[in-house]
C-alpha positions in Angstrom: 0.0 -0.3 -0.2 2.6 2.5 0.7 4.4 1.9 -2.6 1.1 3.2 -4.4 1.0 6.0 -6.8 -1.2 8.7 -4.4 -0.7 11.3 -7.5 -4.2 10.8 -8.7 -6.2 10.9 -5.5 -4.3 14.0 -3.9 -4.9 15.8 -7.5 -9.0 14.4 -6.7 -8.3 15.9 -3.1 -7.1 19.4 -4.2 -10.3 20.1 -6.9 -12.4 18.8 -3.7 -10.3 21.7 -2.0 -10.8 24.3 -5.3 -14.7 23.2 -4.1 -14.4 23.9 -1.0 -12.8 27.7 -1.7 -15.3 28.5 -4.3 -18.6 27.4 -3.3 -19.1 29.9 -0.6 -18.9 32.8 -3.1 -20.9 31.1 -5.3 -24.2 30.4 -2.9 -23.8 34.2 -1.7 -24.0 35.1 -5.2 -26.9 32.5 -5.8 -29.0 33.0 -2.7 -31.4 35.8 -3.6 -31.7 35.1 -7.8 -31.7 31.3 -7.1 -32.0 30.0 -3.7 -32.7 26.3 -4.8 -29.7 26.4 -6.6 -27.9 27.9 -3.4 -28.9 25.1 -1.5 -27.7 22.4 -3.7 -24.4 24.2 -3.8 -24.7 24.4 -0.4 -25.1 20.6 0.2 -22.4 19.9 -2.0 -19.8 22.4 -0.1 -20.6 20.2 3.2 -19.9 17.0 1.1 -16.9 18.1 0.0 -15.7 18.8 2.9 -16.2 15.2 4.3 -14.3 14.2 1.0 -11.6 16.2 1.4 -11.1 14.7 5.1 -11.5 11.3 4.2 -8.4 11.9 1.4 -6.5 13.9 4.0 -6.7 11.1 6.1 -5.4 8.2 4.0 -3.0 10.4 2.5 -1.3 11.1 5.9 -1.8 7.4 6.8 0.4 6.4 3.7 2.7 9.0 3.9 3.2 8.1 8.0 3.6 4.6 6.9 6.2 5.4 4.3 8.1 8.2 6.9 7.5 10.8 4.4 6.3 14.3 5.4 2.7 14.8 3.8 3.0 18.6 3.3 6.3 18.3 1.4 4.8 15.1 -0.5 1.3 17.1 -1.4 3.2 20.2 -2.8 5.5 18.3 -4.9 2.3 15.8 -6.6 0.6 19.4 -7.1 3.4 20.2 -8.8 4.1 17.9 -11.1 0.5 17.5 -11.8 -0.6 21.1 -12.5 0.3 23.8 -14.6 0.2 27.5 -13.4 -0.2 28.3 -10.0 -2.4 28.0 -7.4 -5.1 30.8 -7.3 -6.6 32.7 -3.9 -9.4 32.3 -2.4 -8.5 29.4 0.2 -11.1 28.8 2.3 -8.2 27.6 5.2 -11.2 27.0 7.8 -13.0 24.9 5.7 -9.6 23.3 4.6 -8.7 22.9 8.4 -11.9 21.6 9.1 -11.4 18.7 6.6 -7.8 18.4 8.3 -5.8 20.1 6.0 -4.0 23.1 7.5 -2.4 26.0 6.3 0.9 23.7 6.0 -0.2 21.9 2.4 -1.0 25.5 1.0 1.8 27.3 1.9 4.7 24.2 1.1 2.4 24.1 -2.3 2.8 28.0 -2.8 6.2 28.3 -1.6 7.3 25.5 -4.8 5.0 27.5 -7.1 7.1 31.0 -6.2 10.3 29.4 -6.7 9.5 27.9 -9.9 8.3 31.3 -11.7 11.3 32.8 -9.7 13.8 34.1 -12.2 16.5 31.2 -11.3 13.6 28.4 -11.2 12.2 29.2 -14.3 16.2 28.9 -15.6 16.5 25.7 -14.0 13.2 24.6 -15.0 14.8 25.4 -18.9 17.8 23.7 -18.6 15.9 20.6 -17.4 16.6 20.7 -13.6 13.5 21.3 -12.2 
């Protein structure tokens, strides 16, 4: 179980986390004009917190078994599988409720900043990063 490639699972969890980040704004925007849709999105939002919590628990379990710090590993997978950079807003309280503390985002953001810095861009062009 420790050797399993968890990249696709981490990417799925990250997409759920993005839903957690962006859904409150969508709910607020729809509350007056389309309360039914807002209610459905609110339900999805709470379900996504549960889904993310399950993903984080399993990811941390596997990392612990492998003796790996989950935050840098998460950042490595996100950096390898996604282009561009992570974009706010980040719903840190909801992510924390799911067990994904700020350390996950901070680690990933620092890697994206490094990759986009002049030195990081040069390393990437030279095949080192």
